[in-house]
ZAMARGU-4260 file (C-alpha; in steps of 0.2 Angstrom, whole numbers, plus 5000, padded with zeros to 4 digits):
<rodrens>
0) 5001/4999/4999 | 5013/5011/5005 | 5022/5007/4988 | 5008/5011/4979 | 5004/5028/4988
5) 5022/5034/4984 | 5018/5030/4964 | 5004/5038/4965 | 5011/5055/4973 | 5026/5052/4959
10) 5012/5054/4946 | 5003/5067/4953 | 5019/5076/4955 | 5023/5073/4936 | 5006/5079/4932
15) 5008/5097/4939 | 5026/5097/4932 | 5017/5093/4914 | 5003/5103/4915 | 5012/5119/4918
20) 5017/5114/4898 | 5011/5127/4888 | 5014/5134/4870 | 5011/5151/4877 | 5028/5162/4876
25) 5033/5167/4895 | 5050/5172/4887 | 5054/5188/4879 | 5065/5183/4868 | 5055/5166/4862
30) 5051/5166/4842 | 5037/5155/4834 | 5038/5137/4831 | 5050/5130/4820 | 5041/5124/4805
35) 5025/5128/4815 | 5029/5114/4827 | 5026/5101/4816 | 5036/5084/4814 | 5046/5088/4831
40) 5056/5075/4836 | 5062/5074/4818 | 5068/5092/4821 | 5075/5089/4837 | 5089/5073/4831
45) 5095/5088/4823 | 5093/5080/4805 | 5088/5091/4794 | 5105/5100/4789 | 5106/5098/4770
50) 5088/5097/4764 | 5084/5091/4747 | 5073/5103/4739 | 5068/5121/4740 | 5053/5127/4733
55) 5050/5147/4729 | 5034/5155/4725 | 5035/5174/4723 | 5016/5181/4730 | 5013/5194/4717
60) 5021/5184/4701 | 5015/5201/4688 | 5027/5212/4697 | 5042/5200/4698 | 5038/5199/4680
65) 5040/5217/4676 | 5054/5218/4684 | 5062/5205/4673 | 5056/5214/4657 | 5064/5232/4663
70) 5080/5220/4668 | 5083/5211/4649 | 5080/5231/4640 | 5095/5233/4649 | 5104/5218/4642
75) 5116/5226/4628 | 5122/5236/4642 | 5125/5218/4654 | 5135/5210/4639 | 5146/5225/4637
80) 5149/5226/4657 | 5140/5242/4660 | 5126/5237/4670 | 5128/5249/4685 | 5121/5266/4682
85) 5120/5273/4699 | 5106/5285/4702 | 5094/5279/4689 | 5079/5271/4696 | 5078/5259/4680
90) 5096/5251/4682 | 5098/5234/4684 | 5105/5239/4703 | 5089/5246/4707 | 5080/5232/4700
95) 5086/5221/4713 | 5071/5224/4726 | 5064/5210/4737 | 5048/5201/4735 | 5038/5192/4744
100) 5038/5173/4743 | 5031/5156/4750 | 5046/5144/4753 | 5044/5127/4755 | 5058/5118/4762
105) 5059/5097/4759 | 5071/5090/4772 | 5074/5071/4774 | 5060/5057/4774 | 5050/5070/4762
110) 5046/5081/4776 | 5042/5099/4772 | 5043/5116/4782 | 5032/5131/4775 | 5043/5147/4778
115) 5038/5167/4775 | 5051/5174/4764 | 5058/5188/4754 | 5067/5186/4737 | 5078/5197/4725
120) 5090/5195/4710 | 5106/5189/4713 | 5121/5195/4707 | 5132/5208/4695 | 5134/5198/4681
125) 5118/5194/4671 | 5128/5183/4660 | 5132/5171/4675 | 5117/5173/4684 | 5102/5172/4675
130) 5104/5176/4655 | 5117/5165/4651 | 5106/5155/4639 | 5092/5167/4633 | 5091/5173/4614
135) 5085/5190/4616 | 5081/5196/4600 | 5068/5181/4600 | 5064/5180/4617 | 5044/5181/4619
140) 5035/5191/4632 | 5027/5175/4639 | 5044/5165/4639 | 5048/5178/4655 | 5041/5166/4667
145) 5052/5152/4662 | 5068/5163/4667 | 5076/5156/4684 | 5090/5168/4689 | 5102/5165/4703
150) 5093/5174/4719 | 5095/5181/4735 | 5084/5172/4749 | 5076/5179/4767 | 5067/5168/4781
155) 5057/5178/4790 | 5050/5162/4803 | 5063/5148/4797 | 5080/5142/4790 | 5090/5132/4781
160) 5107/5123/4790 | 5103/5140/4803 | 5105/5151/4789 | 5088/5163/4785 | 5099/5172/4774
165) 5108/5164/4759 | 5108/5164/4739 | 5102/5149/4726 | 5112/5151/4712 | 5114/5145/4695
170) 5128/5130/4694 | 5138/5140/4680 | 5140/5154/4690 | 5151/5144/4703 | 5157/5132/4691
175) 5148/5116/4694 | 5154/5105/4708 | 5173/5115/4706 | 5168/5129/4720 | 5160/5114/4733
180) 5178/5106/4733 | 5184/5121/4735 | 5177/5129/4748 | 5180/5113/4760 | 5196/5114/4755
185) 5199/5130/4760 | 5191/5125/4777 | 5200/5110/4780 | 5217/5123/4779 | 5210/5135/4791
190) 5203/5149/4780 | 5185/5153/4782 | 5173/5148/4769 | 5154/5150/4768 | 5143/5134/4768
195) 5141/5128/4751 | 5130/5114/4743 | 5120/5105/4729 | 5101/5107/4731 | 5085/5106/4718
200) 5077/5122/4719 | 5061/5129/4709 | 5056/5146/4705 | 5037/5148/4701 | 5035/5128/4697
205) 5052/5128/4685 | 5064/5116/4693 | 5083/5115/4692 | 5099/5110/4700 | 5105/5125/4710
210) 5118/5128/4723 | 5116/5134/4740 | 5128/5148/4749 | 5125/5154/4764 | 5127/5173/4766
215) 5122/5175/4785 | 5138/5183/4793 | 5134/5175/4811 | 5132/5159/4804 | 5146/5159/4793
220) 5159/5165/4806 | 5151/5149/4819 | 5152/5139/4806 | 5170/5141/4805 | 5172/5142/4822
225) 5176/5160/4824 | 5169/5175/4835 | 5157/5187/4830 | 5168/5200/4822 | 5167/5212/4804
230) 5165/5203/4789 | 5173/5217/4777 | 5171/5216/4757 | 5174/5227/4743 | 5160/5230/4732
235) 5156/5224/4713 | 5149/5239/4707 | 5156/5240/4689 | 5155/5259/4687 | 5164/5261/4702
240) 5175/5245/4700 | 5192/5253/4696 | 5191/5264/4713 | 5185/5251/4723 | 5185/5252/4741
245) 5177/5242/4759 | 5160/5240/4766 | 5155/5229/4783 | 5142/5215/4777 | 5127/5213/4789
250) 5131/5226/4804 | 5124/5217/4819 | 5124/5228/4836 | 5121/5213/4846 | 5137/5206/4845
255) 5147/5205/4863 | 5162/5216/4862 | 5159/5221/4845 | 5154/5240/4844 | 5154/5252/4829
260) 5172/5257/4830 | 5177/5241/4826 | 5169/5240/4810 | 5176/5258/4807 | 5194/5250/4811
265) 5191/5236/4798 | 5186/5246/4785 | 5199/5259/4787 | 5211/5244/4786 | 5204/5238/4772
270) 5203/5254/4762 | 5221/5258/4766 | 5228/5243/4757 | 5215/5245/4743 | 5221/5264/4743
275) 5237/5258/4742 | 5236/5248/4726 | 5238/5233/4738 | 5255/5234/4737 | 5267/5224/4747
280) 5274/5233/4760 | 5257/5242/4763 | 5250/5225/4763 | 5264/5217/4776 | 5266/5233/4786
285) 5250/5230/4796 | 5250/5212/4797 | 5257/5202/4811 | 5266/5183/4810 | 5250/5176/4813
290) 5241/5186/4799 | 5255/5185/4786 | 5255/5165/4789 | 5237/5165/4786 | 5236/5176/4770
295) 5253/5168/4764 | 5243/5150/4763 | 5229/5157/4755 | 5236/5163/4742 | 5248/5149/4738
300) 5234/5140/4739 | 5221/5152/4728 | 5235/5151/4715 | 5239/5132/4717 | 5219/5128/4713
305) 5217/5141/4701 | 5204/5150/4712 | 5213/5166/4708 | 5195/5175/4707 | 5192/5175/4724
310) 5209/5189/4723 | 5203/5200/4715 | 5197/5220/4718 | 5179/5216/4719 | 5178/5200/4727
315) 5190/5202/4740 | 5183/5197/4759 | 5190/5198/4776 | 5185/5193/4794 | 5193/5206/4808
320) 5193/5197/4823 | 5192/5213/4837 | 5200/5203/4851 | 5217/5203/4842 | 5213/5217/4831
325) 5219/5205/4817 | 5214/5201/4799 | 5209/5183/4791 | 5206/5179/4772 | 5187/5173/4768
330) 5185/5162/4753 | 5174/5167/4743 | 5170/5166/4723 | 5189/5157/4716 | 5180/5150/4700
335) 5194/5139/4699 | 5189/5124/4689 | 5206/5113/4693 | 5193/5099/4700 | 5183/5095/4685
340) 5201/5096/4675 | 5207/5081/4685 | 5198/5066/4675 | 5205/5073/4659 | 5223/5074/4664
345) 5236/5061/4660 | 5245/5052/4673 | 5260/5058/4670 | 5256/5077/4673 | 5262/5082/4686
350) 5255/5100/4687 | 5240/5111/4678 | 5248/5125/4672 | 5253/5124/4654 | 5264/5142/4655
355) 5269/5155/4668 | 5254/5160/4679 | 5250/5181/4679 | 5250/5188/4697 | 5233/5194/4702
360) 5240/5208/4713 | 5259/5213/4712 | 5259/5209/4731 | 5256/5192/4729 | 5275/5188/4720
365) 5281/5188/4739 | 5268/5179/4746 | 5269/5164/4734 | 5289/5163/4735 | 5289/5161/4752
370) 5291/5143/4762 | 5277/5132/4757 | 5280/5118/4768 | 5267/5122/4780 | 5254/5123/4767
375) 5261/5105/4760 | 5260/5097/4776 | 5243/5103/4779 | 5237/5095/4761 | 5246/5080/4766
380) 5236/5078/4784 | 5219/5080/4774 | 5209/5063/4777 | 5204/5058/4760 | 5189/5046/4766
385) 5183/5060/4777 | 5185/5073/4763 | 5176/5063/4752 | 5161/5060/4766 | 5161/5081/4769
390) 5158/5082/4750 | 5145/5069/4749 | 5134/5078/4761 | 5136/5092/4750 | 5130/5083/4733
395) 5146/5079/4726 | 5150/5060/4722 | 5169/5057/4721 | 5180/5042/4726 | 5195/5042/4734
400) 5207/5038/4720 | 5201/5055/4710 | 5203/5065/4726 | 5222/5058/4728 | 5225/5062/4710
405) 5217/5080/4715 | 5228/5083/4732 | 5244/5076/4722 | 5241/5090/4706 | 5240/5103/4721
410) 5253/5100/4730 | 5265/5098/4713 | 5257/5115/4707 | 5260/5123/4726 | 5278/5118/4720
415) 5276/5127/4703 | 5270/5143/4708 | 5283/5145/4723 | 5296/5149/4709 | 5300/5166/4702
420) 5303/5160/4687 | 5286/5154/4684 | 5279/5170/4689 | 5274/5185/4675 | 5274/5201/4686
425) 5260/5213/4684 | 5262/5229/4675 | 5263/5242/4690 | 5256/5257/4677 | 5241/5248/4672
430) 5235/5250/4692 | 5223/5261/4697 | 5227/5278/4709 | 5210/5280/4720 | 5216/5300/4724
435) 5220/5302/4705 | 5206/5291/4698 | 5192/5297/4709 | 5195/5314/4697 | 5200/5305/4680
440) 5182/5294/4681 | 5172/5312/4687 | 5163/5301/4700 | 5150/5312/4708 | 5151/5308/4727
445) 5159/5315/4743 | 5171/5307/4754 | 5167/5305/4773 | 5179/5303/4787 | 5176/5300/4806
450) 5177/5313/4820 | 5168/5306/4835 | 5154/5298/4843 | 5140/5303/4829 | 5150/5317/4822
455) 5157/5315/4805 | 5165/5325/4790 | 5159/5327/4774 | 5174/5333/4760 | 5174/5334/4741
460) 5185/5323/4731 | 5197/5339/4729 | 5198/5339/4748 | 5195/5358/4748 | 5177/5360/4755
465) 5173/5351/4771 | 5159/5352/4782 | 5155/5344/4797 | 5137/5334/4800 | 5131/5321/4813
470) 5124/5306/4807 | 5108/5294/4815 | 5113/5279/4822 | 5101/5269/4805 | 5113/5284/4793
475) 5132/5276/4801 | 5125/5259/4798 | 5120/5264/4779 | 5137/5273/4778 | 5148/5257/4784
480) 5137/5244/4775 | 5136/5252/4758 | 5152/5258/4749 | 5141/5273/4741 | 5126/5280/4752
485) 5114/5290/4746 | 5111/5302/4765 | 5103/5318/4767 | 5103/5322/4748 | 5121/5320/4747
490) 5129/5304/4740 | 5143/5298/4752 | 5156/5286/4753 | 5166/5280/4769 | 5184/5281/4765
495) 5197/5283/4781 | 5191/5284/4798 | 5204/5298/4800 | 5205/5312/4788 | 5223/5316/4794
500) 5228/5299/4788 | 5220/5299/4772 | 5230/5314/4767 | 5247/5308/4773 | 5242/5290/4768
505) 5247/5283/4786 | 5238/5268/4795 | 5241/5267/4814 | 5250/5251/4816 | 5246/5252/4836
510) 5237/5236/4841 | 5222/5243/4849 | 5222/5230/4863 | 5241/5232/4867 | 5244/5214/4871
515) 5261/5209/4874 | 5266/5189/4869 | 5273/5181/4885 | 5280/5162/4882 | 5281/5153/4898
520) 5291/5135/4898 | 5279/5124/4902 | 5279/5104/4896 | 5273/5116/4880 | 5275/5133/4877
525) 5259/5144/4880 | 5256/5161/4871 | 5250/5173/4883 | 5242/5190/4877 | 5240/5201/4893
530) 5234/5220/4896 | 5239/5228/4914 | 5241/5211/4922 | 5254/5204/4932 | 5261/5186/4927
535) 5269/5174/4939 | 5273/5156/4937 | 5276/5145/4955 | 5285/5129/4944 | 5284/5118/4960
540) 5266/5120/4963 | 5261/5121/4942 | 5251/5137/4947 | 5250/5151/4935 | 5246/5166/4944
545) 5235/5182/4935 | 5237/5197/4947 | 5226/5213/4940 | 5233/5227/4939 | 5217/5239/4937
550) 5200/5234/4930 | 5205/5236/4913 | 5216/5219/4914 | 5213/5207/4901 | 5222/5190/4898
555) 5220/5180/4881 | 5230/5160/4881 | 5229/5156/4861 | 5236/5142/4849 | 5242/5133/4865
560) 5244/5117/4873 | 5240/5117/4893 | 5245/5103/4902 | 5244/5099/4921 | 5242/5117/4927
565) 5230/5127/4939 | 5226/5144/4932 | 5225/5156/4946 | 5217/5173/4939 | 5208/5190/4945
570) 5209/5196/4927 | 5198/5193/4913 | 5201/5177/4908 | 5201/5169/4889 | 5208/5154/4881
575) 5205/5151/4863 | 5212/5138/4851 | 5220/5129/4864 | 5220/5109/4869 | 5218/5107/4887
580) 5223/5092/4899 | 5221/5091/4917 | 5219/5111/4919 | 5211/5118/4933 | 5204/5136/4933
585) 5203/5147/4949 | 5194/5163/4946 | 5192/5179/4959 | 5189/5192/4949 | 5181/5207/4958
590) 5180/5222/4949 | 5184/5221/4929 | 5169/5223/4919 | 5172/5206/4905 | 5157/5201/4897
595) 5164/5182/4903 | 5173/5181/4917 | 5179/5165/4910 | 5178/5161/4892 | 5184/5145/4883
600) 5184/5146/4866 | 5185/5135/4849 | 5196/5122/4862 | 5197/5103/4865 | 5201/5094/4881
605) 5199/5090/4898 | 5197/5102/4912 | 5196/5097/4931 | 5187/5111/4938 | 5183/5130/4936
610) 5178/5138/4952 | 5173/5155/4951 | 5168/5166/4967 | 5166/5182/4956 | 5152/5191/4960
615) 5156/5204/4946 | 5149/5211/4928 | 5145/5199/4915 | 5144/5181/4912 | 5153/5170/4927
620) 5158/5156/4914 | 5156/5154/4895 | 5162/5140/4884 | 5158/5142/4865 | 5163/5131/4848
625) 5172/5118/4860 | 5171/5101/4864 | 5177/5100/4884 | 5176/5087/4896 | 5173/5094/4913
630) 5175/5085/4930 | 5167/5101/4940 | 5161/5118/4940 | 5157/5129/4955 | 5150/5146/4953
635) 5145/5154/4971 | 5137/5171/4962 | 5133/5181/4945 | 5125/5197/4939 | 5121/5189/4924
640) 5124/5169/4918 | 5133/5159/4931 | 5138/5145/4915 | 5132/5146/4898 | 5138/5134/4882
645) 5134/5135/4862 | 5140/5128/4848 | 5149/5114/4854 | 5149/5097/4864 | 5152/5097/4881
650) 5152/5083/4896 | 5150/5090/4916 | 5152/5075/4930 | 5146/5087/4943 | 5139/5107/4943
655) 5136/5119/4958 | 5129/5135/4953 | 5120/5147/4967 | 5115/5166/4966 | 5114/5169/4949
660) 5105/5185/4943 | 5101/5178/4925 | 5100/5159/4920 | 5108/5147/4930 | 5115/5135/4916
665) 5110/5141/4898 | 5114/5128/4884 | 5110/5136/4867 | 5114/5137/4848 | 5116/5119/4842
670) 5125/5112/4858 | 5126/5095/4864 | 5127/5092/4882 | 5127/5079/4896 | 5128/5080/4915
675) 5130/5069/4927 | 5124/5079/4942 | 5118/5097/4942 | 5114/5107/4960 | 5105/5126/4959
680) 5100/5137/4974 | 5097/5153/4969 | 5088/5166/4981 | 5091/5181/4969 | 5077/5194/4967
685) 5074/5200/4956 | 5078/5190/4941 | 5081/5192/4922 | 5077/5175/4918 | 5061/5166/4923
690) 5069/5147/4923 | 5087/5139/4931 | 5090/5126/4917 | 5088/5135/4899 | 5090/5124/4885
695) 5086/5134/4867 | 5091/5136/4848 | 5093/5117/4841 | 5103/5112/4858 | 5100/5094/4868
700) 5103/5093/4887 | 5104/5076/4895 | 5104/5078/4915 | 5105/5063/4925 | 5103/5071/4942
705) 5094/5090/4945 | 5092/5095/4961 | 5084/5114/4959 | 5079/5125/4974 | 5070/5141/4964
710) 5053/5150/4966 | 5057/5152/4946 | 5053/5139/4933 | 5066/5123/4935 | 5071/5122/4918
715) 5064/5128/4900 | 5066/5121/4881 | 5062/5134/4867 | 5068/5142/4851 | 5077/5159/4854
720) 5081/5162/4836 | 5075/5159/4819 | 5090/5153/4812 | 5089/5139/4823 | 5076/5126/4829
725) 5069/5118/4844 | 5077/5112/4859 | 5077/5095/4870 | 5080/5092/4888 | 5080/5073/4895
730) 5079/5071/4914 | 5080/5055/4924 | 5062/5054/4932 | 5070/5046/4948 | 5082/5059/4951
735) 5074/5076/4947 | 5072/5086/4961 | 5059/5103/4956 | 5050/5114/4969 | 5040/5122/4955
740) 5036/5117/4936 | 5045/5116/4918 | 5041/5125/4902 | 5043/5117/4884 | 5039/5129/4868
745) 5029/5119/4853 | 5044/5114/4844 | 5055/5110/4859 | 5051/5096/4872 | 5057/5089/4890
750) 5057/5071/4892 | 5058/5062/4909 | 5065/5045/4908
</rodrens>
């Protein structure tokens, strides 16, 4: 009888928990259910990457048709490569406006989702992106409906591979499978490259094989294991191509640690290089050893794989790391065809070049003729089976024999382009000079420079007549996002951050963080960047001390192997791109303002313990883009989250969290978490979060034992961002102690096993 009562009591308790589940939105940051909450289990198993089909139906087909008809009027200008006519409302540039559309995405097992979205024409070259096989002379009006151009797509309430901003490209625009193979290859050696894969797509009933290209900056960086930062690109406006400058893509003010000044700094650096015609001395002048290494390998591989189009003025892409004041190249639109040539090459061919290569830019000569050993070693380390599987997921079917031949040719090509006698240098006399050519090309715009806050200075191209003006936040975004911006009845170009630097043609080489390198002899060298911090190493106890000098103290450890070490710090501490073995961290931060007191990024390994007694501004402990096994986490208090993980795989043996002002344990952004034991005790009032354990954005948490003392919800599973799906929490029903209730959103699930 007693057993029956206990059994009945448990189910009454469980019923009260489940009765709290609702499709209402108790969290202000919750978005509508993914795929309307349908096929929940399928999406919670994260099996919906690389869908098979995207169907697009333009809502107002008549307006879309009229837009294409206007575009065809300019086809002669297109063919003559004069498609840009800035300011003309009927030019192809002005016709690239968005149209509302219904978008159906088909996943594995024929599971379909309906999304609301917008589409527009993509590309500056109509020959590549829409009109390659069209007979303009005999084209009939009714045939316009059969035209399927390359498209830009934005989803309002869904995502494809975590992107809600992407392009559907013609196969010809990226040389079919060549660009997919190249993009995977560049990622293998550590170069950022957007996701690209084959897909079947249809537009208004016209179905074709296409390429999916991710354009969502945040997702591109996360996919490449990079933290948020400015994504800088040159412009493709044909009229201005000879004096092209830079712009920031998708300015995101929600990025932690990234401010508007960072975007201006990044554009300033990029424009300094462009204004100086990408000369070697200017390029190397502002790069450190790490930057020179990654740019060297990028340029060497671009030539070796015939992807030099990605090095053109109009196709340059770079990522700015705001923490280290560093730039990294982004592979984009290489237009290489080496992969498709492999089958036709004779076995005796050692390389694919029939004559000397022509340099894309004169400064490439320096990088091409430097040591190629690092790049060759990276190519040789690529696992053929793993590479083959990555291609197969993206729609490229290839055997290992062809891949081996492909890599062999690349290695021979690297040796070929490394020899000065195989290189034709550029003619410096043919290179455009920005300051002179803005007069020669008679372009009607003014130059803009930053002064402070929202105050800017606008000058005519002669730099004689200048005026000061204030811009709103939206106008500043426009100024930095568009190379040529129409603001307050003026046509403006943001050129350099400082007017004085522009006039003197200078760049401030001083790194904004002013970190110093500190190498300490342990079992392995640890590379430490630090600011306003005293460093002391007790070799007998194997303890590394970081002592803060003031509230601006910071310590970054990167690119290191850390073994059998305790770190004792009262500074803001970040560990990045490192291998951890039996590491312990004690954080006693008191006065510094850190978004994260202890932050581990893009790292792997084993941590014995992290104990934080800090009660300071920001989250206490954060893990991003990592694979970690942690024995013990203990946090006594936090003004925001106590413990947060994102974009990774994490295993915890024991977690103790107390008095967290926001979420106690936050799991987000496609994370997989396994917890043996978690103890949470919260008495803080008021609270920012309504739940202690929050699992969101395509994440899964398996918690074997949970003891939660709170007046809030014990746990919640939901979707916060449209670029993700729902989430799942699995509790052991015997070991779930909760005095209140739980919450699951319509596309998420909380299970008791």
